[in-house]
N, C-alpha and C positions, 0 to 999 in steps of 0.2 A: 133401337140398337145401332142400325146402320148410320143414322144421323150422328150419333156420337163418335163413331169411328171416322166419318168424313171431317167432322169438326176437329177431332184430335189431329188427323193427318194435316189439316189446313194449318192449324196452329204450330205444329211442328215445322212445316215448311216455311212459314213466316219467321220463326225464330231462327232457323238455319240461314235463311237469306239475310236477315238483319245482322246477325253476328258476322257473316262473311262481308257485309258492307262496310263494317268498321275495321276489318283486318287490313293491315298495310304490309302488303307482300314485298315492296321493295324498300322497306325501311332499313336505314343504315345501321350497322352494328357498332360503329364507333363515330364519336363526335369530337369536334374541337372548338375551342373559344377563338372566335374571329374578331379581332378589333378593326376599327376603321371603316365599317360598312353599315353600322346600325344607323337607322333613321332616328330623328329626334322622337322620344316617346317609345321606341320599339326595341330597347335594349333588353337583354336577358340578365336578370339579377343587378348586383351592385356594380359601381364604378371602380375600376381598377386603382384609381388614385384616392378612393375612400370619400369622394364627395357626396355619395349617397349610397344606400344600401338595398335598394329595391329595384325591380324590374319596372320598365316603363317611365323611369324618372330621367333619363338622359335628355338634355336639352339642346344639344348640338347634333347636326348631322355629321356622320363619319368621323366622330371623336375617337382618338386612339385610347381613351379611357373607357369607352363604352364597348360592349361586345355581344355577340349573338352566337348561339351554338349553330354550327353548319356540319354536314357530314364530313368525315375526315377526308382530307385530300382536296376539298373544295375551296377553302379559304383563300389560298394563294392564287387561285384562278380568277378571284373577283377583283375588280378595280379598287385599289386601296386596301384590300384585305391583308392582314398580317396574322399569323397564328400566334396566340399568346401562350407562351411557355413559362412555366414557373421556374425561377432561377433557383438552383441548388443553394441551400444555406452553406456559409463557410464555416 
């Protein structure tokens, strides 16, 4: 019986440690699309000009049509970074 208790306690400790290892305590609450900083093949989702519709297909470095998500308030601090803002329909 004591062995079962020790084993249970060990499994609970491992589960608690592994779940906290995947926690991201400093994860930002808000993100923004940042253009002009993506490396070739490292873009998030489709190009702004419609040339492709999938992540990882950007062929140029720092293209204004390719974007990545960054924590809000970060984009304009990066060299070449511009926040992509959807223009309201007229």
